[in-house]
N, C-alpha and C positions, 0 to 999 in steps of 0.2 A: 253600299248598303242603303236599302230603302229607308224612308223616314219612319215607317211604322216599326221596322226591325230595330232601328236605332232607339226608338222610344221604349220598345220591349226590353232591350239590353240595359237601358238606363234604369228602368223599373226593377229588373232583376238584380242589378248591381246594388240598388238602394235596399232591396229586401235582404240580400246577402250581408250587406254592411250592417243593417239593423240587427240581424241575427247574431253576427259576430259581436256587436256591441253588447247585446243582451247576454251572450255567453260569457263575455269578459266580465260584465257586471255581476253575473251570477257567481262566477269563479271568485271574484274579489270579495263578494259578500260571504261566500262559503268559507273562504280563507279567514276572513275577519271573525265569523261566528266560531269556527273551529279554534282559532287562536284564543278568542275570548273565553270559550268554554274550557279550553285546556288551561288557561291561566287561572280561571275560577276554581278549577279542580285542584290545581297546584296550591292556590291560596287556601282552599278548604283543608287540604292535607296538612299544610303548615299550621293552620289554625288548630286542627285537631291535636297535633303534636305539642303545640304551645299550651293548649288548655290542659292536656294530659300532664304536662310538666308542672302546671300550676297545682293540680291535685297532689302530685308527688311532693311538691315543695310545702304545701299546706300540711300534709300528713307529717312531714319531717318537723315542721314548726310545732305541731301539737305534741309530737313525741318528745320534743325537747322541753316544752313549756309545762306540760301537765304534771310531771313528777316533782316539779320544784316547789309546789305549794299544796297544802291540804284542802284548798278550795279553788273554785273557778269563778271568775267574775268578769264583768265587762271592762275591767281595767287591764286585763291580760292582753299580751301582744296579738293573739289570734283574733280578738274581738274587733280589731280595727281593719277595715277594708284596705287592701293593698293593690295599688295600680303600678304596673311596671311597663315603661315604654320599651318598645322593641323596634328594630330597624324599619320594619314595614307595617307596624301596627302597635297594639297595646294588649296587655294581659291584666285582667282585673280579677282578684280573688276575694271572695267573702266566705266567712265561716259562721254558721249558726249553731247554737247549742240546742240539740233536740230535747235536752232535759229541762229546757225553759218552757216546754209545751206540755199539754195534757195528752196522755196516751189513750187513744181511742180503744185500744185493745184491753184496757182495764176497766171499762165501763161495766161490762158484764162478763161472766164466766161461761165456759162451754156447757154448763148446766142450765143456762138461760136466766140465772139469778143475777140481778143487778148488784154491783159491788158497793154496798152502803156502809161498809165498815162494821166494827163491833157494836154490840148492843149499847145504846145510849150515845152513839156518835152523832151529834147534832149536825155535823158537816155532811153526813151521808157519803163520805169518802169520795171515790172517783166519780160515782154516779151523780152525786150532789154537785160536784165541781162542773161536770159536763152540763147538767141542767142549767146551772147559773150562767155558765159561759154561753150556751146556745141562746138563752133568753136575752142576755146582754147584747148579743149580735143580732137580735130580732129574728131568730130562727125558730121553727117549730120544735122545741126542745124535746118534748115527750115522744113525738113521732120518730125523730132522728135517733134517740136512744133506743127505742123499741126496734127500729130497723137494724141497728148495729147488733143488738143482742140476738135477734133472729138470724143474722148473717153468721155469727160466730158459734151459736149454740148447736147442740147435737140433736135436739128434738125437732118435731115437725108441727108444733103448735104455735101459730103466729100470735104475737102480742097485738094489742089493739091498733097500734100505729105501724106495726112491722109487716113482715111478709115471709112466707116459707116457700116450699118447693112449687106449689101450684101457681103462685103469682109469678115466680121467676121463669117457669116453663112457658108461661103465656106471653112472655116478651118476644120481640122479634129483633135479633135472633133469640131463641130460648136459652136460658142460663140454668146452671145448677147452683144451689145454695152452697156457700163455701164450707159451712160447719167447722170453721176453724178461724184463727185470728187473721186479721188483715196483714198481708205481707208487704204491700207498698201503699203509699198514700193515694196513688192513682186508682187503686182498686175501688175506692169509695164511689167512683163514677158509676158503677154498676149496682150499687146498693140502693134499695128503694128510698126515694125522697131526696137523694143527694144529687141535685142538679149541678151543672157546672158552676153556676153563681154561688151556690152554697159551699161547694168544695173550695172555691177560691177564697170565700170569706173565712173558712176554717183553716186554710193553709198556714197562716202565720202563727196560729195558736195551738195546733194539734199535731200529733205525730203518731206513727204506728211502731216506733222503735223504742225499746226500753231494755234495761239491764237484764230483767228476768220476767217470767210469767206471773209472778206473785205481786211485785210492786214496781211502781214507776215514779219514784219521788221527783218532785219538781224543784229545780234549783232556784232558790229565792234570790240569788245574786244576779240572775240573768232573765228571769221571767218578766214578761211585759205586764203593764198595769191590769189589762183585762184578765190575765190568768191569776194574778195576785188577788184581785177583788173577787174572783170566783172560788177561792179556796174555802171561804166561810161566809155565811150570810151576813155576819157582823162586820166584814171588811168593806167599808165604803170606798168610793173613789178617792176621797181625800186621805183616808187611812192608807190606801194602796200607794198614793203619791208620797206619803210620809216614808213608807218603806223604801221607795225608790230614791228619795232624797237622802235617806240615811246611808244607803249602800254606795251612793256616789262618793262619799268621803270616807266611809268605813265599811268596806265589804264584810259580809257575814263570814266569819271564819269557822263557826259551828252553828248548828241549827238552834241551839239555845239562845244565840245572840238575837234572834228575831224578837224575843221578849223585851229587848232593850228599846225597841221602838215604842214611843208613848202610845198607849191604847192597845198594844198587842200582847201584853203580859199573859192574860188569861186565855186569849184566843190561840196564842202560839202553842200552848200546852196540848191542845187537841189536834194539832197539825204535825206533831213531831215524827209520826210514822210515814207521812206523805210528802215531806220536804227534805231537801238536801242542800249542801253548799258546794258539792263536788260533782262534776259532770264527766262522762266518759264516752258519750255518743255525739257526734257532730256531723252536720251537713255542710259539705264543701261545694262551692260553685265557682268554676273557673270560666271566665269569658275571654276568648281570644279573638281579636279583630286583626285581620291581615288584608291590607289593600281593600278595605270595605267589606270583606267577607267575614261573617261572624260564625264562630263555632263555640258551643257551650258544653261543658261536661259538669254533671252534678253527681256527687257521690256522698253516701252516708257511711261513716267509718266509726267502728267501735274500738275503744282503747281499754275496755273493761278487763281484758285478759293480759294487758301489757302490750303485746304485739298488736298492731293495727289489723282489724278484720273488716273487710268491705262488706256492708250489708245491702248496698244499693249502688247501681252505676247506670247512668244514662247520658248519652251524647246526642246532641242535635244541632 
């Protein structure tokens, strides 16, 4: 074989060898990717099942605990986060009382009129609470209340800070006004003025779930300081903290007990129709981590009718 033929054969051999190495490397990489993807899928499925079981367990806990007392408080077993180690990960369960929050659906009625309570109600009922809470959070209170009222009311006349059909149809993509109560908290994202930052600021303090369309009393045993201080103009931060300090050792067993807190005697009288000590709607969050893969299930469950009723379910 001539020298140039031998050189060509050597080059061809090197090329073929390089191609084979590349093919083997590609095959090994593909096998690794497929195996990793398959394992991630399996871990995600395990995480979903584990998180789902966490929701089931939390519902069972609430079914067991709620009937035992005439009031719900942060001293109850459900109020403490639960973390359960699992063979390949962990399960963390937290339960929030939705009655500890202000119901956005009760700020205004479908007639567009703000819920300011009976004549002479200096607290202005749910509307007044919303205005004070929004201001406390440094949000445009009047505009946000107007926007919610226009979203739920049946008329087509926009309030000064709100919007009706014309404004929503001009959006991209265009939207129709709901003309009904909010069904989920996430729905706020499409209401005029409710940016993602504002929605996140409101999330710990507001809800769209309540026992009925007429009233959504706030549980004074579980409400945070921001909500307590928003119930009445006369409740200062220090007075709200006194309420919290009082319930740490003596949970309120009936709404009249609020008058036992120094400084609350006269104020409590005007709040009796808008407060409660017993809750029936809870938000459950179950986080399952399996081999580094996280799955979360959130559910809002009502126990108002005895048997649990799922009002909301989300998995991600």
